[in-house]
C-alpha positions as MATLAB code, in Angstrom:
seq = 'XXXXXXXXXXXXXXXXXXXXXXXXXXXXXXXXXXXXXXXXXXXXXXXXXXXXXXXXXXXXXXXXXXXXXXXXXXXXXXXXXXXXXXXXXXXXXXXXXXXXXXXXXXXXXXXXXXXXXXXXXXXXXXXXXXXXXXXXXXXXXXXXXXXXXXXXXXXXXXXXXXXXXXXXXXXXXXXXXXXXXXXXXXXXXXXXXXXXXXXXXXXXXXXXXXXXXXXXXXXXXXXXXXXXXXXXXXXXXXXXXXXXXXXXXXXXXXXXXXXXXXXXXXXXXXXXXXXXXXXXXXXXXXXXXXXXXXXXXXXXXXXXXXXXXXXXXXXXXXXXXXXXXXXXXXXXXXXXXXXXXXXXXX';
ca = [
      23.332  -15.503   15.574;
      19.659  -14.622   16.200;
      18.940  -13.658   19.764;
      16.474  -15.850   21.697;
      14.323  -12.776   22.256;
      14.212   -9.487   20.391;
      12.011   -6.348   20.371;
       8.909   -5.975   18.186;
       6.665   -2.913   17.924;
       3.044   -3.053   19.061;
       0.368   -0.381   19.226;
      -1.013   -0.897   22.690;
      -3.319    2.141   22.889;
      -4.184    4.941   20.446;
      -1.006    6.898   19.761;
       1.213    4.602   21.815;
       4.036    2.419   20.406;
       5.453   -0.168   22.787;
       8.301   -2.592   22.071;
       7.556   -6.026   23.418;
       9.921   -8.961   23.725;
       9.313  -11.498   20.954;
      10.588  -15.047   21.281;
      12.599  -16.574   18.457;
      10.608  -19.413   16.939;
      12.065  -22.476   15.181;
      11.563  -22.507   11.422;
       9.011  -24.826    9.789;
      10.365  -26.778    6.815;
       9.233  -24.185    4.244;
       9.964  -21.020    6.227;
      12.804  -18.530    6.007;
      14.177  -16.129    8.571;
      15.148  -12.612    7.516;
      17.210   -9.909    9.117;
      14.933   -6.929    8.492;
      16.838   -4.169    6.690;
      14.039   -1.682    6.014;
      10.337   -1.383    6.830;
       7.969    1.429    5.911;
       4.930    2.855    7.643;
       1.723    2.564    5.606;
      -1.732    4.053    5.790;
      -3.111    0.904    7.420;
      -0.454    1.268   10.153;
      -1.706    4.788   10.753;
      -5.250    3.520   11.190;
      -3.886    1.077   13.795;
      -1.857    3.819   15.483;
      -5.042    5.892   15.837;
      -6.934    2.857   17.162;
      -9.372    3.052   14.239;
      -8.437    0.091   12.049;
     -11.703   -1.801   11.428;
      -9.992   -5.241   11.364;
      -7.137   -4.843   13.853;
      -8.304   -4.172   17.437;
      -5.627   -3.060   19.884;
      -3.198   -4.171   21.096;
      -1.671   -5.409   17.833;
       1.748   -5.744   16.268;
       2.375   -3.207   13.536;
       4.183   -3.030   10.203;
       3.964   -5.171    7.074;
       5.980   -3.424    4.348;
       9.497   -4.818    4.606;
      12.625   -6.037    2.905;
      15.547   -7.933    4.351;
      18.348  -10.429    4.059;
      17.705  -14.179    4.275;
      19.838  -15.477    7.158;
      18.284  -18.950    7.712;
      16.121  -21.364    5.752;
      13.997  -24.357    6.682;
      15.175  -27.777    5.468;
      12.667  -27.964    2.599;
      13.167  -24.440    1.220;
      14.207  -24.357   -2.436;
      13.083  -20.951   -3.764;
      15.561  -18.775   -1.883;
      18.828  -19.269   -0.033;
      20.852  -17.666    2.698;
      22.249  -14.336    1.510;
      19.363  -13.483   -0.818;
      17.947   -9.944   -0.616;
      14.149  -10.135   -0.558;
      10.857   -8.331   -0.184;
       8.038   -9.903    1.804;
       4.400  -10.411    0.836;
       2.781  -10.404    4.310;
      -0.521  -12.058    3.392;
      -1.525  -15.388    4.935;
      -3.957  -17.428    2.817;
      -5.299  -20.864    3.667;
      -4.764  -22.371    0.203;
      -7.738  -24.672    0.493;
     -10.906  -22.542    0.277;
     -12.706  -21.978   -3.038;
     -11.090  -18.593   -3.873;
      -7.624  -19.973   -3.047;
      -8.173  -23.059   -5.200;
      -9.111  -20.910   -8.170;
      -6.021  -18.738   -7.679;
      -7.689  -15.721   -6.024;
      -5.798  -15.975   -2.746;
      -6.428  -12.292   -2.001;
     -10.085  -13.265   -1.562;
      -9.252  -16.181    0.758;
     -12.163  -16.929    3.082;
      -9.689  -17.209    5.944;
      -7.326  -14.424    4.911;
      -5.030  -12.887    7.462;
      -1.784  -10.978    7.587;
       1.396  -11.440    9.578;
       0.835   -8.387   11.779;
      -2.643   -9.632   12.722;
      -1.047  -12.918   13.780;
       1.375  -11.167   16.131;
       4.388  -10.618   13.882;
       4.916   -7.038   12.780;
       7.663   -5.724   10.555;
       9.177   -3.189   12.969;
      11.597   -5.665   14.489;
      15.097   -6.972   13.746;
      13.976  -10.400   12.429;
      10.996  -11.741   10.510;
       9.821  -15.238    9.534;
       7.856  -15.933    6.328;
       6.908  -18.844    4.080;
       9.218  -19.236    1.076;
       6.266  -18.583   -1.258;
       5.895  -15.114    0.254;
       9.441  -13.839   -0.236;
      10.742  -12.452   -3.533;
      14.293  -11.650   -4.567;
      15.029   -7.974   -5.086;
      16.482   -6.913   -8.451;
      20.150   -6.009   -8.414;
      20.580   -2.342   -7.721;
      17.291   -1.969   -5.837;
      17.923   -0.805   -2.273;
      16.319   -2.375    0.769;
      14.454    0.901    1.326;
      12.905    0.646   -2.130;
      12.292   -3.051   -1.489;
      10.130   -2.124    1.486;
       7.854   -0.248   -0.969;
       7.196   -3.281   -3.176;
       4.184   -4.146   -1.019;
       2.367   -0.791   -1.558;
       3.390   -0.857   -5.202;
       1.694   -4.252   -5.534;
      -1.456   -2.793   -3.916;
      -1.531    0.068   -6.427;
      -0.694   -2.213   -9.362;
      -3.549   -4.575   -8.488;
      -5.999   -1.650   -8.472;
      -4.818   -0.261  -11.800;
      -5.074   -3.722  -13.394;
      -8.520   -4.223  -11.827;
      -9.753   -0.908  -13.183;
      -9.192   -1.984  -16.763;
      -7.671    1.348  -17.763;
      -6.857    1.657  -21.454;
      -4.316    3.719  -23.400;
      -5.063    7.459  -23.524;
      -7.944    7.286  -21.023;
      -8.356   10.090  -18.505;
      -8.225    9.433  -14.768;
      -8.724   11.125  -11.410;
      -6.912    9.926   -8.299;
      -8.457   11.005   -5.013;
      -5.751   10.942   -2.361;
      -2.067   11.816   -2.811;
      -0.712    9.536   -0.134;
       1.710    6.801   -1.073;
      -0.931    4.567   -2.679;
      -2.513    7.417   -4.651;
       0.912    8.554   -5.868;
       1.831    5.018   -6.883;
      -1.453    4.717   -8.798;
      -0.605    8.004  -10.517;
       2.840    6.699  -11.528;
       1.346    3.469  -12.821;
      -1.326    5.293  -14.840;
       1.427    7.165  -16.672;
       2.792    3.747  -17.663;
      -0.507    1.989  -18.393;
      -2.471    4.778  -20.032;
      -0.494    7.919  -20.694;
      -3.758    9.864  -20.605;
      -4.398   12.936  -18.480;
      -4.505   12.232  -14.746;
      -5.888   14.581  -12.075;
      -4.632   14.229   -8.494;
      -6.882   15.464   -5.681;
      -5.811   16.097   -2.089;
      -5.693   18.760    0.645;
      -1.890   18.735    1.154;
       0.143   21.078   -1.057;
       3.364   19.081   -0.656;
       1.749   15.828   -1.739;
      -0.010   17.564   -4.629;
       3.337   18.842   -5.876;
       4.629   15.259   -5.606;
       1.694   14.140   -7.723;
       2.630   16.585  -10.468;
       6.247   15.459  -10.328;
       5.194   11.827  -10.665;
       2.880   12.118  -13.639;
      -0.361   14.017  -12.873;
      -1.369   16.728  -15.339;
      -3.373   18.786  -12.842;
      -3.366   18.990   -9.051;
      -6.651   19.890   -7.361;
      -6.651   21.185   -3.796;
      -9.850   19.743   -2.363;
     -10.414   22.571    0.094;
      -9.616   25.517   -2.157;
     -11.259   24.124   -5.305;
     -14.312   22.055   -6.157;
     -12.834   18.841   -7.517;
     -15.838   17.788   -9.587;
     -16.160   21.194  -11.244;
     -12.443   21.373  -12.053;
     -12.439   17.900  -13.578;
     -15.565   18.528  -15.607;
     -14.277   21.918  -16.804;
     -11.037   20.358  -18.019;
     -12.710   17.380  -19.733;
     -15.183   19.458  -21.784;
     -17.958   18.640  -19.317;
     -17.641   14.893  -19.886;
     -15.758   13.646  -16.805;
     -12.937   11.114  -16.563;
     -12.892    7.538  -17.774;
     -11.493    6.137  -14.487;
     -11.426    7.350  -10.911;
      -9.521    5.901   -7.958;
     -10.480    6.519   -4.325;
      -7.381    6.146   -2.141;
      -8.469    8.134    0.946;
     -11.202    6.205    2.687;
     -13.692    9.056    3.164;
     -17.321    9.331    2.135;
     -16.771   12.758    0.583;
     -13.954   11.629   -1.723;
     -15.833    8.480   -2.698;
     -18.822   10.592   -3.747;
     -16.533   12.954   -5.638;
     -14.869   10.057   -7.424;
     -18.234    8.716   -8.565;
     -19.505   12.147   -9.526;
     -16.425   12.970  -11.603;
     -16.881    9.988  -13.921;
     -18.086   10.223  -17.472;
     -21.120    8.196  -18.458;
     -20.082    4.549  -18.488;
     -16.962    5.302  -16.386;
     -15.485    3.165  -13.623;
     -14.332    4.032  -10.110;
     -11.995    1.765   -8.148;
     -11.984    1.843   -4.368;
      -8.687    1.314   -2.533;
      -9.142    3.452    0.592;
      -9.698    1.874    4.001;
     -12.719    3.477    5.645;
     -12.580    4.051    9.393;
     -16.307    4.839    9.182;
     -18.471    3.268    6.491;
     -20.241    5.697    4.105;
     -23.733    6.554    5.206;
     -25.144    6.391    1.685;
     -24.240    6.029   -1.943;
     -25.741    7.995   -4.832;
     -27.498    4.908   -6.160;
     -29.449    6.730   -8.875;
     -26.148    7.927  -10.352;
     -25.220    4.321  -11.122;
     -28.350    3.945  -13.234;
     -28.431    7.382  -14.817;
     -24.788    7.322  -15.907;
     -24.320    3.519  -16.008;
     -21.129    3.834  -13.974;
     -19.348    1.055  -12.102;
     -17.714    0.869   -8.677;
     -15.046   -1.771   -8.155;
     -13.317   -2.853   -4.966;
      -9.609   -3.627   -4.945;
      -8.309   -5.897   -2.194;
      -4.557   -6.047   -1.666;
      -2.714   -8.006   -4.302;
      -2.957  -11.308   -6.133;
       0.176  -12.429   -8.042;
       1.091   -8.724   -8.294;
       4.386   -8.802   -6.377;
       6.000  -10.560   -9.342;
       4.790   -7.925  -11.815;
       5.788   -5.105   -9.493;
       9.343   -6.472   -9.307;
       9.505   -6.759  -13.115;
       8.607   -3.082  -13.425;
      11.363   -2.201  -10.969;
      13.899   -4.521  -12.589;
      13.197   -2.873  -15.932;
      13.652    0.570  -14.340;
      10.220    1.638  -15.466;
       9.393    3.109  -12.044;
      11.552    4.964   -9.536;
      10.325    4.599   -5.952;
      12.984    6.808   -4.361;
      11.005   10.081   -4.664;
       8.333    8.623   -2.374;
      10.781    8.210    0.518;
      10.681   11.521    2.374;
      11.873   10.493    5.849;
      14.105    7.844    7.401;
      14.109    6.932   11.092;
      15.766    4.324   13.285;
      13.763    1.553   14.922;
      13.939    3.278   18.304;
      12.499    6.420   16.642;
       9.378    4.621   15.326;
       6.992    6.700   17.456;
       8.292    9.889   15.853;
       7.896    8.315   12.413;
       4.149    7.907   13.016;
       3.887   11.425   14.377;
       5.638   12.841   11.290;
       3.055   11.182    9.027;
       0.138   12.498   11.099;
       1.526   16.059   11.230;
      -0.197   18.196    8.548;
       3.052   20.202    8.254;
       5.247   17.096    8.100;
       5.682   17.060    4.293;
       5.812   13.274    4.389;
       4.861   10.549    1.956;
       6.810    7.486    3.041;
       8.644    7.148    6.344;
      11.070    4.221    6.199;
      12.514    2.591    9.282;
      16.137    1.750    8.466;
      17.722   -1.088   10.404;
      21.412   -1.737   11.005;
      23.035   -2.686    7.713;
];
């Protein structure tokens, strides 16, 4: 039985998590209700926690990476049933604008996300449209299921970049998304991949997960290291997964002539300038990568085929009532954290 009211986490001021009472809503014909089993904290959540998310002014509900058990379905639901274990795609697209009609729902002119509409994932129950829930493969835990969303983000970017077999890459940022990109590049390309960050623990993770060389971006000059180890040519592909002007410039500057950089990072402050002459002189390209678009299905296939193991990314587990500490762990430079997963009652 679902309680009439239950707690849901909101960021009400920078650095402050508050649990507010959320009223149980009746299901629409095509909606399903989940008992949340696991939800993970992502980089976007950290931007919200700091009060610096460019598209989510405070106060706002928080959390969008989740997996759970279907406990109730609307009368018209046919794609899942009670008892199914599922991951949730938290995007809300209108379905009627030009991008949606051509299948590019990630570019929806009216795009939103559940947390921006007042329903975050750090809560006991969650409601979603049947088209936005996906069955988990047998053997995949709820904790791993909560990481399908960031895996889909990384997968979309790797697809978008057009990487080819044996091409070299540089990933700027060894957070969860950067590490997932690194893992996917090992699958998609098999070429040498450099991972760049300022955290020794995360750099070691990058090496464990497929990078050939870790570059500490305070103790070494990333561009010079990359050029030295590519015979002065630079890499074929670069991925910016930090959201800082410095790392964006480094990503562009580390490319070979004709190379491509893909931007995934969320910038709290927009870059002041871009090296525009570099685009002409080296004929390089800069691509943006927005979320995911039909990528959840492909991400689940990779997991079902056991081609990726998400467990090494999970470094910490907390209870729902410990959510504040989960955010603080991720923001602590000494925290040795990649993914903090909130584990609900099983």
